[in-house]
Phi, psi and omega in degrees: 000136180292152177276147178236149172237118179239132180229135178229153173220153181211137175267127182236132181278075180201166178296133183301325179293320179296318179294313179303313182296322179291319183285323183276348178265099183301339179290344178272346187297329181293342179276335186230357183293123178295334179292323179284341173290328178284325184228071186294345179271000180300143177275132179234132176237130181238135180289166176236118005281155184272358189228031181238167175305134181086354178299146182234151175230119182240137178231153176206120181205165181294319182268325184269356181074211181221141178185185180206159174230144177226129177298124177254328179209135177232120178239093180292159177292143177280331177205182187291346180247007181265162178279159174227160178210157176222130173246137180224146170273128183244127180234126174260119181269313176235149207330000000 
C-alpha cells in the first residue's frame, strides 16, 4: 500500500499549551471526538499513560469501524507564542 502524508492546520482562539494538552492526551478524545458523537456505543481503549510517546488510542464500532492511533512524535510549545506539533501513526483495520 502506498504511503500518504496528510497535514492539516487550524487556528484556535486558546492557549497553545491547553490545545496541545487536550489533543495529545488520548483520554480526552472521548469528550470531543465528532466520530464518537456519530457512534456513541463504539468501544474505545486508551493506553496508560495516554499522553506520552507510544501512547495508543484504539476504537471499534459499528459505524466508525476499527482502527488505532499511536503517538510517534510530540513537540510541546516552548512558550505561549510558539508552535507545537503531534505526529501519529494512524491505522484503519475495518473500513
